[in-house]
C-alpha positions in Angstrom: 114.2 58.8 133.6 113.3 61.8 131.4 109.6 62.1 130.7 108.3 64.2 127.9 104.6 65.1 128.1 102.5 62.8 125.9 105.6 60.8 124.7 107.7 58.0 126.0 111.5 57.5 125.8 112.9 54.0 125.9 113.7 52.9 129.4 116.9 51.1 128.4 118.3 54.3 126.9 117.6 56.2 130.1 119.5 53.5 132.0 122.4 54.1 129.6 122.2 57.8 130.2 122.2 57.3 134.0 125.2 54.9 133.8 127.4 56.9 131.5 126.5 60.5 132.0 125.8 60.8 135.7 128.1 62.8 138.1 129.3 59.4 139.4 130.8 58.5 136.1 133.4 61.3 136.3 131.5 64.6 135.6 132.3 67.2 138.2 129.6 69.1 140.0 129.7 72.9 139.9 131.6 74.5 142.8 129.2 75.4 145.6 130.1 79.1 145.5 129.0 79.6 141.9 125.8 81.5 141.4 123.0 80.3 139.2 120.0 82.5 138.7 116.7 80.9 139.8 113.7 81.0 137.4 112.2 84.4 136.9 114.9 86.5 138.5 118.7 87.3 138.1 120.7 88.9 140.9 122.5 92.1 140.0 125.8 93.4 141.4 127.5 96.7 141.1 130.5 96.5 138.8 132.9 97.2 141.7 131.6 94.2 143.5 132.9 91.9 140.8 136.1 93.7 140.0 135.0 96.0 137.2 135.2 99.7 136.6 131.7 101.1 136.3 132.6 104.1 134.1 134.5 102.0 131.6 131.7 99.4 131.6 129.2 102.2 130.8 131.4 103.3 127.9 131.1 99.7 126.6 127.3 99.8 126.8 127.2 103.2 125.0 129.4 101.7 122.3 127.0 98.8 121.8 124.0 101.2 121.5 125.8 103.5 119.2 126.7 100.7 116.8 123.3 99.4 116.0 123.1 97.4 112.8 122.3 99.4 109.8 119.8 96.8 108.5 116.1 97.7 108.7 114.2 96.7 111.8 111.6 95.1 109.7 113.3 91.8 109.2 111.5 90.9 106.0 112.7 94.2 104.5 116.2 93.4 105.8 116.0 90.0 104.2 115.2 91.4 100.7 117.9 94.1 101.0 120.5 91.5 101.9 122.3 88.9 99.8 119.9 86.3 101.2 117.0 87.9 99.4 118.9 87.8 96.1 119.8 84.2 96.2 118.0 81.6 94.0 114.9 80.4 95.9 115.7 83.1 98.5 112.2 83.9 99.5 111.2 83.4 103.2 109.1 80.4 104.1 109.1 80.9 107.9 107.7 83.5 110.2 109.6 86.8 110.8 108.9 89.8 113.1 110.1 93.3 113.4 113.2 93.4 115.7 113.8 95.5 118.7 116.4 98.2 119.5 120.0 97.3 120.4 119.9 95.3 123.6 122.2 93.2 125.8 123.6 92.1 129.1 127.0 91.8 130.7 127.3 89.0 133.3 130.3 88.6 135.5 130.8 85.7 138.0 127.2 84.8 137.2 125.8 88.2 138.2 124.3 90.9 136.0 126.4 94.0 136.0 125.0 95.9 133.0 122.0 95.8 130.7 120.7 98.0 127.9 117.8 98.2 125.6 115.0 95.6 126.1 116.6 92.3 127.0 113.2 90.9 127.9 112.0 91.3 124.3 111.6 88.1 122.3 113.3 88.4 118.9 114.7 86.0 116.2 118.3 85.1 117.1 119.2 83.7 113.6 122.1 81.3 113.7 122.5 81.3 117.5 119.8 78.6 117.0 122.5 76.3 115.6 124.1 76.1 119.1 120.8 74.8 120.4 120.5 72.4 117.5 124.0 70.9 118.2 123.0 70.6 121.8 120.1 68.3 120.7 122.7 66.1 119.0 124.8 66.1 122.2 121.8 65.0 124.2 121.1 62.2 121.7 124.6 60.9 122.2 124.3 61.1 125.9 121.1 59.0 125.7 122.7 56.4 123.5 120.7 57.4 120.4 124.0 57.9 118.7 126.9 55.6 119.4 129.6 57.9 118.0 129.5 61.2 116.1 132.0 59.7 113.7 129.3 57.2 112.6 127.7 57.7 109.2 124.3 59.3 109.5 122.5 57.2 106.9 122.2 53.9 108.9 120.4 55.8 111.7 117.7 57.1 109.4 114.2 55.6 109.1 112.0 56.6 106.2 110.7 60.2 106.6 107.2 60.7 105.5 106.3 64.3 104.4 103.1 65.8 105.6 101.5 68.0 102.9 97.7 67.9 103.1 97.5 70.9 100.8 98.9 68.8 98.0 96.1 66.2 98.1 94.3 67.8 95.1 97.3 67.2 92.8 96.6 64.6 90.1 98.5 61.5 91.2 99.6 61.0 87.5 101.6 64.2 87.8 103.6 62.6 90.6 104.8 59.5 88.8 108.5 59.0 89.4 108.5 61.0 92.6 109.3 59.4 95.9 106.8 59.2 98.7 109.5 59.6 101.4 112.3 62.0 102.2 115.7 60.1 101.9 118.4 62.6 103.0 121.3 60.2 102.4 120.3 58.4 99.2 123.3 59.4 97.0 126.7 57.8 97.1 128.2 61.0 98.3 125.6 61.6 101.1 126.0 58.1 102.4 129.6 59.0 103.4 128.5 61.9 105.7 128.9 61.5 109.4 127.3 63.4 112.3 130.6 65.1 112.9 130.6 66.4 109.3 127.2 67.9 109.7 128.0 69.4 113.0 131.1 71.1 111.6 129.6 72.2 108.3 132.0 70.1 106.3 129.6 67.6 104.8 129.1 69.1 101.3 125.7 67.4 101.4 123.9 67.5 98.0 120.2 67.8 97.5 117.1 69.9 98.2 115.2 70.2 101.4 112.1 72.3 102.1 112.4 73.7 98.6 115.9 75.1 99.2 118.7 73.4 97.1 122.1 73.2 98.7 123.7 75.0 95.8 121.3 78.0 96.2 122.6 79.0 99.7 125.4 81.5 99.3 126.2 80.2 95.8 129.9 80.4 94.7 131.6 80.2 91.4 130.0 80.3 87.9 126.2 79.9 87.9 126.4 77.2 85.2 128.5 75.1 87.5 126.4 75.4 90.7 124.7 72.1 90.1 127.4 70.2 88.4 130.6 70.9 90.3 132.5 67.9 91.7 131.7 67.2 95.4 134.3 67.6 98.1 135.0 64.6 100.3 133.1 65.0 103.6 135.3 66.6 106.2 137.6 68.3 103.7 136.0 71.7 103.1 134.1 74.0 105.4 131.0 75.8 103.9 128.4 77.6 106.0 125.2 76.3 104.5 121.7 76.5 106.0 120.1 73.8 103.8 122.6 71.3 105.3 121.9 72.7 108.8 118.3 71.9 108.2 119.3 68.4 107.1 120.9 67.9 110.6 117.7 69.2 112.3 115.5 66.8 110.4 117.9 63.9 111.0 118.1 64.7 114.7 114.3 64.8 115.0 114.2 61.5 113.3 116.4 60.1 116.1 114.3 61.5 118.9 110.9 60.8 117.2 109.8 64.0 118.9 109.7 67.7 118.0 113.1 69.2 119.0 111.5 72.1 120.9 109.9 69.6 123.3 113.3 68.0 123.9 115.0 71.4 124.4 112.3 72.5 126.8 112.5 69.6 129.1 116.2 68.8 129.0 117.7 72.3 128.9 115.5 75.3 129.1 113.3 74.3 132.1 116.3 73.1 134.2 118.2 76.4 133.6 115.2 78.4 134.5 114.4 79.9 131.1 111.2 81.8 130.6 108.2 80.4 128.8 108.4 83.0 126.1 110.9 81.4 123.7 109.7 79.5 120.6 111.6 77.4 118.0 109.8 77.1 114.7 110.4 75.6 111.3 108.9 76.5 107.9 105.4 76.4 106.5 106.4 73.3 104.5 108.7 71.5 107.0 106.1 69.1 108.2 106.4 65.3 108.4 104.4 62.4 109.9 106.2 60.5 112.6 104.6 57.7 114.6 101.3 58.9 113.2 101.7 62.5 114.5 102.3 65.6 112.3 105.6 67.2 113.5 107.3 70.4 112.3 111.0 70.1 111.7 112.7 73.2 113.0 115.3 75.3 111.2 118.8 76.0 112.5 118.5 79.7 111.8 116.4 82.3 110.2 118.0 82.5 106.7 114.5 81.9 105.2 112.5 82.9 108.3 111.6 80.8 111.2 114.1 79.6 113.8 114.5 80.5 117.4 112.5 83.4 118.9 114.2 84.2 122.3 115.0 86.9 124.8 118.5 88.1 125.7 117.8 86.9 129.3 117.2 83.3 128.0 120.2 83.6 125.7 122.3 84.5 128.7 121.1 81.5 130.6 122.2 79.2 127.8 125.5 81.1 127.6 126.0 80.5 131.3 125.3 76.8 130.9 128.1 76.6 128.3 130.4 78.7 130.5 129.8 76.3 133.4 130.7 73.3 131.1 127.2 71.9 130.9 126.4 72.0 134.6 123.7 74.0 136.3 123.6 74.4 140.1 125.1 71.0 140.7 123.2 69.1 138.0 125.0 68.0 134.8 122.8 68.7 131.8 125.2 68.5 128.9 128.3 66.3 129.1 131.6 68.1 129.5 133.2 65.8 126.9 130.6 67.0 124.4 131.3 70.7 125.1 135.0 69.9 124.8 134.4 68.6 121.3 132.1 71.5 120.5 135.0 73.8 121.3 137.6 71.8 119.3 138.6 73.6 116.1 137.4 72.2 112.8 140.4 71.2 110.7 139.0 72.9 107.6 138.1 76.0 109.6 140.2 76.6 112.8 137.8 79.3 114.1 134.8 77.0 114.1 133.9 74.0 116.3 130.4 72.4 116.3 127.7 74.6 115.0 127.5 77.4 116.2 130.6 77.6 118.4 132.8 80.3 116.9 136.3 79.9 118.4 138.9 82.5 119.0 141.8 80.3 117.8 145.0 82.2 117.8 142.8 85.3 118.7 141.9 85.6 115.0 138.2 86.2 115.6 138.4 88.7 118.5 141.9 90.0 118.9 140.9 91.8 122.2 139.7 88.5 123.8 141.5 85.5 125.2 142.1 82.6 122.8 140.0 80.4 125.0 136.9 82.6 124.5 134.1 81.5 122.2 130.8 82.8 121.0 127.4 81.7 119.7 126.9 84.0 116.7 123.9 84.7 114.5 123.1 87.4 111.9 121.7 90.6 113.1 124.3 90.5 114.7 123.3 88.4 117.7 126.2 87.4 119.9 126.5 85.4 123.1 130.1 85.8 124.1 131.5 83.3 126.6 134.8 83.9 128.3 135.9 81.2 130.8 139.1 83.0 131.8 137.2 86.0 133.0 134.0 84.3 134.0 132.2 86.6 131.7 129.2 86.6 129.4 128.2 89.3 127.0 124.9 89.2 125.1 124.7 91.7 122.4 121.8 92.0 120.0 121.4 94.1 116.8 125.0 95.3 116.7 127.2 95.8 113.6 129.3 92.7 113.2 132.5 94.8 112.8 131.8 96.3 116.2 131.9 93.1 118.2 135.6 93.1 119.0 135.3 96.8 120.0 132.5 95.9 122.5 134.4 92.9 123.9 137.6 95.0 124.2 135.8 97.7 126.1 134.2 95.3 128.5 137.6 93.6 129.1 139.2 97.0 129.7 136.7 97.6 132.5 138.1 94.4 134.1 141.7 95.5 133.8 141.1 98.9 135.4 139.9 97.7 138.8 
């Protein structure tokens, strides 16, 4: 049974987890010859030892360094110089920090064959955090907290009580007509939204969360129609939207009745040997009371600050977990069936699976890569490229987005010229 410090999980749910998600129920263990780095270290190999050309691999590294993103290293300055800073209600409400230099890793057959910059540096990873968020939903399904991702989300939700002690001085008469709870799925449209719709960013959820209206995130069309347009049926239209991602984060925390970083630490990061330096944060106003305890709901990115602060080394461990189909050194952490769904194209957006699995369907995303490759992508650009055909992971941080395929192609070229 999984034990979280200071909290208890239902014994019956743990029994369900053991019965339906143990290796005995059909999940295969990792082959014995696969390498998994122990905590605090990662074995390195010369490129030639894993079938790569050292000179061509070095060219790929130089290409990554030469294509540093043009955005300022001060992420707050970068925010206000980008489209994000010019959106309605676009001001940051979560922490930011100055980013580092271009950094990254190349990992082949589980071994480190190249590194550049400062991969140990802890930086924001922007929307790569979404892949960690969808993992929290996957674990909830494993534990029986969700019966099916096709279920509507609304019936799973208990009342969510906001925690805002700084508002206690407000005259109560000014709050007449306002609700005392957060009801994410109160409207007729929102009650039709399933977990799958939120995971695939096809929900068209309507509302405001943490002071950010859904229509204010990457607004489209005429401004006078932003708040009045007809809603799309859930599942029919893909729209990348961080307010809706934050809805999923809050709804998932409401399932666990625990802060999601605690769940992530015990169930994923500690078992894969991640460092203790990563942190997953929310916003200054994303606090609720749950079971009498103040909890901060995390964000699924850093659009408005906050999100996941993490090193390239820890990103690579998570990438390796997804490359190894959810298994780590013989232990199944994340169900292979969940990862299969995460890598299944979204009908409304064929190059997207669950957030934030970007798929190379028909090789549209990365023409140089196999169609089976996928990547966890965030602004910056932050990329964790996962290539099952070549047993390859590339972590690249602070690189121009239009240089990603060039980097991938150069690394793959070093494999072809053995």
